[in-house]
FIPA-70912 format. One record per residue: residue in one letter; z, y, x of N, C-alpha, C, O in turn. Coordinates in steps of 0.02 Angstrom, whole numbers, plus 50000, padded with zeros to 5 digits. Atoms other than C-alpha are relative to their C-alpha. Layout:
residues N
aZYXZYXZYXZYX/...
//
This chain:
residues 252
m500705002049990430826574353632499964993450037499554989150021/k500025006149961431196560853759500194993949957499884988649962/k499795005550043432116550153630499444998349950499324992549935/g500545001150048430686552553507499434996150031499164991649998/k500545003749966429406546553634500204992650010499794988150003/i499765006949990430476531253671499954996049935499754990249935/i500035003450066430596527153485499284998249982499144992749959/v500715001250016428716529053460499724994450044499374990050019/a500255005249955428346518353614500284993149980499924988149983/s499695006350021429566505153553499674997249938499554991249933/l500335002250061428756504653382499304997350014499094992349986/m500665002349982427036503053459500024993250034499624988850019/l499925006549967427616488853571500174994649950499924989049955/f499815004950052428406480153421499394997949959499304992049945/c500605001550040426786481553322499514995650039499214991050011/v500445004149958425776474553468500254992850004499854988149999/l499715006749996426966459853484499904996249935499744990349935/c500105003250065426876456353297499284997849991499144992449966/f500715001650006424976456853302499834993950043499464989550022/a500145005649955424956444853451500264993549971499934988349974/v499705006050030426126432553363499564997649942499434991649936/l500435001950057425046432953205499344997150023499094992349994/a500645002449975423456430653305500064992950026499644988750012/v499895006849974424166415353395500114995149942499854989649944/y499865004350058424796408253229499364998049964499244992149950/f500615001550036423126409753142499504996150042499124992150015/l500435003949956422206402953294500214992750000499794988349996/l499755006850003423316387553294499854996849933499674991049929/l500145002550067423106385753106499264998149994499104992949965/q500725001550002421216386453125499844993850040499444989650018/n500125005949959421246373553264500244993749966499944988449973/n499735005750035422316362053158499524997349948499474991349939/n500435001950055421046361953017499274999350019498874997249978/a500705000149980419436362953118499754992850006500104988350028/e500325006549992418236348353111499804999050073499585003750106/p500195001349930417916339853279499255001350011498845000349967/a500694998949982416306344453369499654993350009499974988250021/d500395006249995414896331653377500114996550067500194990450069/e499915003149934415096328853564500684996750005500754991350035/q499335002949999416956325853541500024993549961500344988749982/r500025006050042416626313253403499634994350036499864988650035/i500395005249965415306303953504500414997050057500434991050066/g499595002549945416456302853655500564995549975500734990550006/a499465004050028417866296253545499754993349974500094988249983/i500285006350025416756283153463499874995250059500034989350055/i500135004149942416196276853634500644997350030500674991550051/q499375002149971417986276153696500364994949957500604989949983/v499635004750043418746267553545499644993249998499964988149987/a500375006349998417356254453555500064996550067499844990850074/g499925003049934417796251353737499364999650040499294995550085/l500655000049965416026255353796500015004350063499545003950103/a499944995849941416606267853927500745000950017501175000149974/k499314998749980418166271754026500255006549969499865010949951/a499694994250033419376284553956499855006550037499835011850007/d500124994049960418996296654099499265001850006499085006450042/e500714998549998417106296254071499865006249957499985006249896/t500124993850036416586313954023499275002450005499105007549975/d500704998149993414746314654071499654999449932499584993949906/a500304999950066413886319853909499384995649996499264992449944/r500625003950001412246311453957500154992549998499824988749963/v499815007150000413096294753993500244998049931500054992749905/l499735001650067414026295353827499454999949948499454995549904/q500554999850048412466300253731499564993850006499364990949956/n500425005949989411456286053810500344993749971500014989749939/l499635005750027412816273353767499995000249923499914995049891/y499984999350073412916280253590499344997849969499334994049921/h500665001650029411046278853557499804992750012499404989949974/r500195007049985410936261553636500434995049963500184989649946/r499545005050027412466253153560500285001649931500624997449901/v499694997950063412936262853403499465001449947498965004849961/i500424998350058412086263353232500465003649950500945000749926/a499604996050048412776277053119499684999449931499085000349924/r500245000550068412626274552932500465003749953501035005449970/q499604997050053413246282352772500144994749947499714990549933/v499825004950051414166272452639500245003749938500585008849942/d499754997550064414466275952455500714997349993500814991349986/l499315002350000416366275452449500204996449936500624991949938/a499815003150064416476270752265499784992749996500154988449975/s500275006850005415366255352277500084996150064500084989950063/g499965003349936415546251552461499324998150029499294994850081/a500675001749978413656249952478499745004950051499865010950046/l500324995749951412716256652628499425003749966499065000849926/i500554996150026411516270652584499404998850045499464999950106/p500595001249957409756266152645499835006250041499845011850016/s500144994449955409296276852794499445004549974499485010649980/a500584996150022407646282052718500155004549941499825009649932/s499864996150060408446288752560500635004350005500825007749958/f499374996349995410026296552630499935007549988500365010649957/q500094992850008409316314152636499965002049926500145007649908/d500074998550071408956312952450500614998049959500664999749900/a499415002350037410626305052403500485005849988500635009550035/p499554994450015411786317252315500694998950032500984993550027/t499335000249970413396321052409500425005449967500235011349965/s499554995350032414836329252319500714998950024500894993350042/c499315000449979416626333052365500445002949945500245007549910/a499554997850052418116335452251500705000750028500904997150074/t499314999049981419886341852271500434994449971500374992749913/l499575005450021421176327952262500675002749974500965007050007/p499334998150021422756330152158500524997150047500404992050080/a499495002049951424356328352259500224992849992500354989550042/d499765006950011424846311752179499484994850020499634988850022/r500515004749977423196304052237499775001750071499244999450094/d500184997749933423196311852409500574998950050500835003850078/p499455001349953424516303252517499855002350071500315003950109/a500194997949932423536307652675499955007650006499865010250061/q500044992750003423496326152622499365002750031499365007450070/i500654997749975421646328052659499715005449954499255009049973/r500174994950049421456339252504499334998849966499294999049904/r500665001150030419606335752478499704993450026499764991750084/r500325006449983418666319252474499295000149974499165002049917/c500705000450020416786316952471499834993049977500214988249990/n500185006650027415876302652386499654995550050499514989750035/t500305004149947415086296652548500425000650064500805005450073/g499645000049936415806292352718499574997150055499084993650042/e500375002449942415196288452892500274993350024500884992150023/v499835006549971415196270952966499594999250064499005000950066/y500345000949937414766266553145500044992650020500584989750025/f500035007049980414186249053195499864999650075499385002550100/i500125001649930414346243353375499634993450002499884988449976/h500425006150004412966230653402499734998350069499695002450114/e500335002749940412176220053537499484995049975499664989949946/n500545004350024410476212253499500054998949924499964993449900/d499955000050073410716216653314500594996149972500634995149912/n499395003350023412366207153306500575005149997500705008650046/i499454995350008413816217453238500604997450039500834991850028/q499415001849961415256217153362500635003649977501185000849978/q499444996150025416366230853292499755004749945499165006449941/v500144994950050416446242753145500495005750012501105004650012/i499584994249985417096260253181500035004449938499515006349910/l499904995850059417836270553039500395006350020500875005850057/p499624993949987418406288753046500625000349956500594998449897/i499364999350035420206292052995500245007250010500225009850065/r499674993649992421016308752959500575000549950500534997749895/g499434999250044422666313752883500515004750032500495006050092/k499514995149978424116325852896500574996650036500844991550013/g499415002249965425466323053025500595004349983500665006549926/a499434995750012427056333053045499795007349995500085011149956/k500184992949999426156349453080499255001250006499045006950009/s500724999049990424286346453098499604994549966499874989349948/m500465005350023422776336953033499814995950061499594998550112/m500135004549944422556321753144499354996249987499264993349934/h500645003450005420826314553175499994994050047500204994450105/a500015006249961420566296653235499394995949982499064997149932/f500485005350015419346282253244500364993450007500754992450054/i499715006849996419876264453208499424995150007498944995349969/a500505005149987418856250053277500244993449970500784991049987/l499825006250033418866234353170499524994550022498944995750039/a500435005849989418206216853202499534999349941499645002449889/p500475000850055416736211353094500304997349936499984997549884/d499685002450061417976203552972500255005849956500445004749899/g499794994250039418426221352916500755000549991500985004749952/r499274999950007420296217952935500365001050066500875004550069/t499635000449937420776215453116499845006050045499265007650057/v500084994049957421066230653227499824997850071500144993650101/k500195001049930420166230553393500305005750043500525004650099/n499754994349962420726247953445500115005849951499835005949896/l499884993850037421356264653379500025005750049500315005150103/l500024994249956421056281753454500085006449960499665008049918/y499924993250028421766298553400499715004850053499925004750111/y500354995849951420656311653480500055007449984499845011550025/q499884992950014421096328053393500625000649956500654997949901/q499384998850037422826333353337500385005650035500235007450092/n499594994749970424106346953368500734998949981501085003549959/e499305001750014425756337953344500455002550057500205004950108/t499524997449951427336342353441499944996350067499974990250068/p500055003249934427136339153629500604995550014501174997249997/l499505005049981428096323853693500304996349941500714991849951/l499755003550060428466318653513499404997549961499114992349978/g500565002250040427116317453380499344999750038498904995750020/a500625000049961425766321253509499904993350036499364992150064/r500075006649969426096303653576499544995449961499444989649981/v500505004150034424856297253447499394998950046498994994450034/e500545000949952423636299453592500214996050062499814994950107/d499745003649942424736289753714499724992850002499834989049955/p500295006849995423806273953774500534994649993500384989249966/a499485005050004425466264753787500194998649927500344992949909/w499845001050071425816267553601499414996949964499504992649921/l500595002650033424026263953548499854992750017499534989249979/h500145006849977423976247653647500254994749951499954989349946/q499705005050045425056238753516499574998649939499694993749903/w500395000750061423736240853380499514994250003499344991449951/a500505005449994422516227753446500274993649970500824991449988/g499805006250032422616212053339500365000949934500454996149897/k499674998850065423526220353193499484999949944498885000649957/k500455000250057422786219153019500165005749952500745007149936/v499914994350046422506233852902499984997949927500205001649883/l500045002650069422186223152747500334993249997500294989350045/n499715006650009423136208252679499484995149973498894996749970/d500475005150023422366192252611499675001749933499164998849915/q500294997750063422036200952445499585006350009499395009649961/a500414994249982421056214752535500315006649979499965011449963/q499634994050016422406227652498500315003050063500514999250107/p499684996949941423066240352626500714997550008501104997549961/a499345003049990424606232852705500345002350064500874999750082/l499724997949936424936242052868500665003849991500735007849945/r499364996550001426716247952903500155002650070500064999150120/v499764997249937427336259653040500755000149996501055003849957/v499285001450005429126254153071500385004050052500235003650111/q499624995849954430386266053147500544996250039500714998150095/q499465003549966431736253353191499754994650047500164990950074/g500265005149954430596242253294499654994549961499964991049921/a500395004950037429206231253228500044993250033500084992650095/d500035006849975429206212353246499314998950030498814999749996/p500655001049968427826208553373499584994749965498964994849971/q500365005350034427366193253268499745002249931499354998649900/d500224997550065427106203753111499345003750009499325009150039/v500664997149989425246207453105499875006249958499365009549965/y500084994150043425506221252976500455005750021500475010949987/a499514994949981426816231353071499905002250072499764998250116/v500014997149933426786243053221500605004550009500895006949960/d499444995549985428146253053307499815007249986499255009450002/g500094992850008428326271153255500135003650065500325000650115/i499894995949941428456285353378500725002649998500915006049950/t499314997949998430256288553429500075007649995499755011250033/g499884992950008430856305553369499455003649962499475009849957/a500564996950035429256308653270499874996349934499334993649923/t500055003850063429586301053099499455002549955499074998649927/m500514997250045428466312953003499294998450024498854997049984/t500655001849973426996309753120499864992749987499304990949968/s500095007250011427266290953107499834998549927499404994449912/v500145000850072427306291952917499295002349984498944999149945/g500684997550010425716302252923499474995050023498964994249991/v500455005149976424866288753026499934994449949499384992349931/e500015005550049425356275152902499635002049936499214998349911/k500314997950063424836285152749499255001250007498864999549962/s500724998649992423166290752820499604993650008499064993049979/i500375006249990422636273452878499974996049935499444993549917/n500015003750063423156265252714499575003449948499265000049906/f500444996550048422256278752615499284998350014498914996549967/w500705001249984420616276252707499814992749996499214991249990/m500145007150009420756257352698500034997949927499874992249910/g499905001550071421076258352510499415001749956498865002949980/e500524999350050420086260852351499655006850004499055007249990/r500314993449996419776279552377499705001350069499415006650081/g500294999549934419246276452556499474994750010498994994149971/y500505004949982418296262252638500154993049974499824988249993/g499825006550027419126248052541499414996149970499314990449988/p500585003650028417576243552437499494997850053499214992450048/f500465001849946416496243852593500274994150040499894989650058/l499715005449959417706232552689499984993449963499894988149994/r500065006250038417696219852548499294997250004499184991250012/r500705002249993415796219352553499884997350070499524992350078/l500105002149931415856217752742500274993050010499954989050045/a499695006649992417016202552731499584994649967499584988849989/q500385004950038415846193952606499304998950029499064993350036/n500695000449975414126198152676499905005350053500045011150042/k500144995349947413646205952840499415004549981498885001849962/p500544995650023412576221352801499415000050048499484998550108/v500594999049958410816224052864500025007250024499845011849986/i499854993249977411196239052972499385003850022499415009950034/t500604996549975409416242953025499585003049945499095006449959/q500404997350055408766247452852500175007349987499885010349942/
//
């Protein structure tokens, strides 16, 4: 009887441990694929634009800065044209599953519209903020990239939601690694994606190359593929070409 009770107790403990492991796994999986909350996105936009310090967490301060300095618009990704604010609610939005050979960023689904954020001062465009997302080594990584009004030159990059390996891929959030992005160009002279994440050490004079993260090759590759995807034809490429030719009227 005593041995039987021990066996039953052991089996119950084993089942509890298995359940706990599965629960943790699915929780992590859900967090990897979850879309960022609005407050998190607003804080990231303000930070990548350099409008607040990195340690600023007061929601009211961030909201005030956002409403005063940021204009959010929607863009038709195929044409690159801004959707007029008055007609956006009536504009059809559809999303489609991407085949693997057209999905280097592994986002799986792409919609026909995208968000664009203009940082302005007295109606003058100072920066253009674009959302970036793509698969890293083990998680979906969400970022904002701040571009100069030329639509090519990086002002800043900020990864604000990811679940990569601590001390390795998770260094996409490391300010020391992100600092090298300022001044780099995401498009070449032909307006084609040209960014490279180099594992052996990038030439500081090469405006199209940045250093990869040591020991995190898959994460670094994910960064390169996701940025080039969103700067390309299936992302914001048509919009960036329009931006380089004619500054949009962002208040319409």
